[in-house]
C-alpha positions in Angstrom: -29.0 -56.7 23.5 -28.5 -57.5 19.8 -27.1 -61.1 19.7 -29.3 -64.2 19.9 -29.6 -66.2 23.1 -28.7 -69.8 22.2 -31.0 -72.1 24.3 -30.9 -75.8 25.2 -33.6 -77.6 27.1 -33.3 -80.8 29.1 -36.7 -82.5 29.4 -38.9 -80.9 26.7 -41.8 -83.4 26.6 -43.7 -82.5 29.7 -46.1 -79.6 30.5 -43.4 -77.1 31.5 -41.1 -78.1 28.6 -44.0 -77.7 26.2 -44.9 -74.3 27.6 -41.3 -73.2 27.4 -41.1 -74.3 23.7 -44.3 -72.3 22.9 -42.7 -69.2 24.3 -39.2 -69.6 22.8 -40.1 -70.5 19.2 -41.5 -67.0 18.9 -39.1 -65.2 21.3 -37.5 -62.3 19.4 -34.0 -62.9 20.8 -33.9 -66.7 21.5 -32.6 -69.4 19.2 -33.5 -73.0 20.1 -30.4 -75.1 19.6 -31.6 -78.4 21.0 -34.4 -80.0 23.1 -33.4 -83.2 24.8 -35.7 -86.1 25.6 -34.6 -89.6 26.3 -37.9 -91.2 25.4 -38.6 -89.0 22.3 -35.2 -88.7 20.6 -35.6 -88.4 16.9 -39.2 -87.4 16.9 -40.2 -83.9 15.8 -41.4 -81.6 18.6 -44.7 -81.3 16.9 -45.2 -85.1 17.2 -45.3 -84.7 21.0 -46.7 -81.1 21.2 -49.1 -81.1 18.2 -49.9 -77.4 18.7 -46.4 -76.7 17.4 -47.1 -78.0 14.0 -46.0 -75.4 11.4 -44.1 -73.5 14.2 -40.8 -75.5 14.1 -39.2 -78.4 12.3 -36.8 -79.1 15.2 -36.6 -82.7 16.5 -35.9 -84.0 20.0 -32.2 -84.7 20.5 -30.6 -87.7 22.2 -27.6 -85.7 23.3 -27.0 -82.2 24.5 -25.1 -79.6 22.6 -22.7 -77.4 24.5 -22.8 -74.5 22.0 -25.5 -72.7 24.0 -25.7 -69.7 26.3 -28.4 -71.0 28.7 -29.7 -74.5 29.7 -33.2 -74.9 31.0 -33.7 -78.0 33.2 -37.4 -79.1 32.9 -37.0 -82.3 34.8 -38.6 -83.8 37.9 -37.8 -82.8 41.5 -34.6 -84.5 42.5 -33.5 -85.0 38.8 -31.9 -81.6 38.2 -29.3 -82.1 40.9 -28.6 -85.6 39.7 -28.3 -84.4 36.1 -25.8 -81.7 36.9 -23.8 -84.1 39.1 -23.6 -86.6 36.2 -23.2 -84.3 33.2 -20.6 -81.7 32.6 -22.0 -78.3 31.6 -19.5 -75.6 30.4 -18.9 -72.9 33.0 -20.0 -70.3 30.5 -23.4 -71.8 30.2 -26.0 -70.3 32.5 -28.6 -72.6 34.0 -32.3 -72.1 34.8 -33.7 -75.0 36.9 -37.5 -75.4 37.0 -37.4 -78.1 39.7 -37.2 -77.5 43.5 -33.7 -78.8 43.8 -31.9 -75.5 44.4 -34.6 -73.2 45.7 -33.5 -73.1 49.3 -30.4 -71.2 50.6 -27.7 -73.4 51.9 -28.1 -76.1 49.3 -24.7 -77.6 48.5 -23.4 -76.3 45.1 -22.9 -78.8 42.3 -19.6 -78.4 40.5 -19.3 -75.0 42.2 -22.6 -73.7 40.8 -24.7 -71.7 43.3 -28.2 -70.7 42.5 -30.1 -67.4 42.9 -33.8 -67.7 43.8 -35.6 -66.5 40.6 -38.5 -64.4 41.8 -38.0 -61.2 39.8 -40.3 -59.2 42.1 -38.0 -60.1 45.0 -34.5 -60.6 43.5 -34.5 -58.8 40.2 -31.0 -57.2 40.5 -29.4 -60.5 41.7 -31.0 -62.3 38.8 -29.5 -59.8 36.3 -26.0 -60.9 37.3 -26.7 -64.6 38.2 -25.1 -67.5 36.5 -27.7 -70.0 37.8 -31.3 -69.6 38.7 -33.7 -71.7 40.8 -37.1 -71.0 39.4 -39.8 -70.7 42.1 -42.7 -73.1 42.6 -46.1 -72.3 41.3 -48.0 -72.1 44.7 -45.0 -70.3 46.2 -45.1 -67.6 43.4 -48.8 -66.9 43.8 -48.6 -66.7 47.6 -45.4 -64.7 47.8 -46.6 -62.1 45.3 -49.6 -61.5 47.7 -47.3 -61.1 50.7 -44.1 -59.4 49.6 -45.3 -55.8 49.9 -46.5 -56.4 53.5 -43.3 -58.2 54.4 -41.2 -55.4 53.0 -43.1 -53.0 55.3 -42.6 -55.3 58.3 -46.4 -55.9 58.6 -46.7 -59.7 58.5 -47.8 -61.8 61.4 -49.8 -65.0 61.0 -50.9 -65.7 57.5 -53.8 -68.0 56.6 -53.8 -69.0 52.9 -56.0 -71.2 50.8 -55.3 -72.0 47.2 -56.7 -74.0 44.4 -54.7 -75.3 41.4 -55.5 -76.9 38.1 -54.6 -80.5 37.2 -51.5 -79.5 35.2 -49.9 -78.7 38.5 -49.6 -82.4 39.1 -47.5 -83.0 35.9 -48.1 -85.4 33.0 -47.7 -88.7 34.8 -51.0 -90.3 35.5 -52.1 -91.2 39.0 -55.5 -91.5 40.7 -56.1 -87.8 41.3 -54.9 -86.7 37.9 -57.5 -88.6 35.8 -60.3 -86.6 34.2 -62.9 -88.9 35.7 -61.6 -88.0 39.2 -61.0 -84.3 38.7 -64.3 -83.5 36.9 -66.9 -81.9 39.2 -64.6 -82.6 42.2 -62.2 -80.8 44.6 -60.0 -82.0 47.4 -57.7 -80.5 50.0 -54.2 -82.1 50.1 -50.9 -81.6 51.9 -52.8 -79.5 54.5 -50.4 -77.1 56.4 -47.5 -79.2 55.0 -47.0 -78.2 51.3 -43.4 -78.4 50.1 -43.5 -74.8 48.8 -43.9 -73.4 52.3 -40.1 -73.5 52.8 -39.3 -71.2 50.0 -42.1 -68.8 51.0 -40.8 -68.5 54.5 -37.3 -67.9 53.1 -38.5 -65.0 50.9 -40.7 -63.4 53.6 -37.8 -63.7 56.1 -35.5 -62.0 53.5 -37.7 -58.9 53.6 -38.9 -59.1 57.2 -36.0 -60.6 59.3 -38.2 -60.9 62.3 -40.4 -63.4 60.5 -39.3 -67.1 60.9 -36.9 -68.3 58.2 -38.6 -71.7 58.0 -41.7 -73.6 59.1 -42.0 -75.0 62.6 -40.6 -72.1 64.5 -40.8 -71.7 68.3 -44.2 -71.4 69.9 -45.7 -68.0 69.6 -43.9 -67.1 66.4 -45.9 -66.0 63.4 -46.3 -68.5 60.6 -47.9 -69.3 57.2 -50.8 -71.7 57.4 -51.6 -73.0 54.0 -54.3 -75.3 52.7 -54.0 -76.2 49.0 -56.8 -77.7 47.0 -57.0 -79.7 43.8 -59.5 -78.1 41.4 -61.6 -79.4 38.5 -59.9 -77.3 35.8 -56.7 -77.7 33.9 -54.5 -74.7 34.7 -54.3 -71.7 37.0 -53.9 -71.0 40.7 -56.1 -68.8 42.8 -54.9 -67.9 46.3 -56.6 -66.1 49.2 -54.4 -65.0 52.1 -55.8 -63.5 55.3 -53.7 -61.4 57.6 -54.3 -58.9 60.4 -53.3 -55.4 59.2 -53.7 -52.0 60.7 -53.6 -50.2 57.3 -56.8 -48.8 55.7 -57.7 -50.4 52.4 -56.6 -47.3 50.6 -53.2 -47.4 52.3 -52.8 -51.1 51.6 -53.6 -50.5 47.9 -51.0 -47.7 47.9 -48.4 -50.0 49.5 -48.9 -52.7 46.9 -49.0 -50.2 44.1 -45.6 -48.7 45.2 -44.0 -52.1 45.6 -45.0 -53.4 42.1 -44.8 -50.0 40.3 -41.9 -51.1 38.0 -42.7 -54.8 37.8 -44.5 -55.5 34.5 -46.3 -58.7 35.3 -47.8 -58.1 38.8 -50.9 -56.0 38.6 -53.3 -54.6 41.3 -57.0 -54.7 40.5 -59.7 -52.8 42.4 -62.3 -55.1 40.9 -62.7 -58.7 42.1 -60.4 -60.9 40.0 -61.1 -64.3 38.5 -58.9 -67.1 37.1 -59.5 -66.5 33.4 -57.8 -63.1 33.6 -54.4 -64.8 34.0 -54.7 -68.1 32.3 -52.2 -68.3 29.3 -50.4 -65.2 30.6 -47.3 -64.4 32.7 -49.3 -62.1 34.9 -50.1 -62.2 38.6 -53.2 -60.1 39.3 -53.9 -59.1 42.9 -57.1 -57.9 44.6 -57.4 -56.6 48.2 -60.4 -56.8 50.4 -60.8 -55.7 54.1 -63.1 -56.4 57.0 -62.1 -54.6 60.2 -58.4 -55.3 60.8 -58.4 -58.3 58.5 -56.9 -57.8 55.1 -57.6 -60.5 52.4 -55.1 -60.7 49.5 -56.3 -62.6 46.5 -53.7 -63.5 43.9 -54.0 -65.5 40.7 -51.5 -66.8 38.2 -51.2 -69.4 35.5 -49.3 -72.2 37.2 -47.5 -73.2 33.9 -46.4 -69.7 33.0 -45.9 -67.2 35.8 -45.7 -70.3 38.0 -43.1 -72.1 35.9 -42.0 -71.6 32.2 -43.1 -68.0 31.7 -41.2 -66.9 34.8 -38.2 -69.0 33.7 -38.1 -66.9 30.4 -38.6 -63.7 32.4 -35.5 -64.7 34.3 -33.6 -65.5 31.1 -34.5 -62.1 29.8 -33.1 -60.4 32.9 -29.9 -62.5 32.9 -29.1 -61.6 29.3 -30.1 -57.9 29.3 -33.1 -58.4 27.1 -36.4 -56.6 27.7 -38.0 -58.3 30.8 -41.2 -58.9 29.0 -39.7 -60.1 25.7 -41.7 -63.1 24.3 -44.1 -62.9 27.3 -46.8 -60.5 26.1 -49.4 -63.2 26.0 -53.2 -62.9 25.7 -55.4 -64.4 28.4 -57.8 -67.2 27.4 -60.8 -65.0 28.5 -63.7 -66.9 27.0 
């Protein structure tokens, strides 16, 4: 693709909006046309995101500009559907929504717009031809990437997952568990067995393994995903450990994962134990497998703001517009 992709962003002041800007200002094929923010209209982007000083002179806009190819919605859950219902977006403009509003199949379309679930490792070919993308959740991405190869082989039964996330996963709005004084030297389980991302995980697993329940709360005796999320005392990243019963040897499990992700540039299998700093500030998911008897443990780690949000959104944009899938996303980890 030779032409520039003209980009607009609704909600550019938060964490996901900021990460999206950091990627797009240096994307080789993207041109930022406008960044909308009701509360920051007229201010330069660098006034709100100081790390962008010297990178762009663009200011936040009070109004949207329809002369764009793709619109990113970086707004709160429930706000994306409301925005599309209240604002006319040209039919030729593609939409990538980073909220949870359109992730589940069967959601009523808004002005005829139907959304494809934007996990490239699951739906890459559908994403290439999609007009609208529902970007996956961060916990959902990390868990799914650890399960998809097994589901594709029809090997999933009960799944027991634990995961810990950084404070940026809670967004910028301050509340009791987001303050530094609460997070420092502290962890907490929350939304035990009832996290909102479970619905999209079931949906994806069922897509590959039709015998698996399509949603939580199936009939007694059915397999399920039992997920306990944790709040961590760090700023960004997600580390997941999922335990399943599996009759494969460790070597065969590694081969299965290697085949599934062979042509996916951002999901990597590591034979060495992984750690969070490998993926922070990247669009990667790194996976490590361990086995004891017939129990397989799948560890998966991502940056919640990149592969779990804005990086994956740009990956989807690249696929939609025929750009190289990794364009603008070859990012170095914050290793030290």
